[in-house]
N, C-alpha and C positions, 0 to 999 in steps of 0.2 A: 504494500500500500504506500509506503514511504518512497520506494524506489521510483515509482512513476512520477512523483512530484519534483524530484531534484535530479541533477545530472548524475550519471553513473560514477563518474570519477570521484565525487565526494564520498560516496559509499565505499568505494574500493580503497581510497586513501584512509578513511576512518577505520575500515576493517583491518588494514595493515597496522595501524596504530594500536588497535585492540589486540591483535596477534602479538605485537611486540611486548605489550604489557603482560599478556598471558604467558609468554615465554620467560619473562623475568620472574613471574610468580611461580612457575612450575619447578624452578630450581633455586637453590640458595644463591641469591644475588649479592655480590660484594659491592656492586655499584650502588644499588638502592638500599643496602643494609637490611635485606629481608632474610629472616632465619629460615631454616629448613623445617617447615611445618607441613603436616599432611593437609591441614585446612587450606593453606595457601596453594598447595598443589591442586586440590580439587576445584578451587575457585578459578585458578589459571586454566585448568582443563575445560571448565564450563565456558570461560571466556574464549578459549580457542575454538570450541565448537560454534559459538555464536559468531565469531569473526570469520570463520570459514564459510558459514552460511551466508554472511554478508558479501563475501567475495563471489561465491558461485551463483547466487541468485541473479544479479544483473548480467553476469557473463554467460549464463546458460543458453539464451537464444543465439548468441554469436557462436558458441561452441557447436550447437546443433546445425547451424547454417554452414559452418566450415566443414563439418563431417559429410554433409550431403554434397 
């Protein structure tokens, strides 16, 4: 619903930002001073799934067209 109202690039860039934060949360980060906690891992894993969905949803029609 949101993807139709804004340019695809905004969603793809914001999805990559979410995936970057998720990657930092899934492992102990010395840059962000995040400890190695299982709760942070699962939050990062959920954010990773959300960000991946944000990437593939706007790109899926273009992927299908290129396959045909």
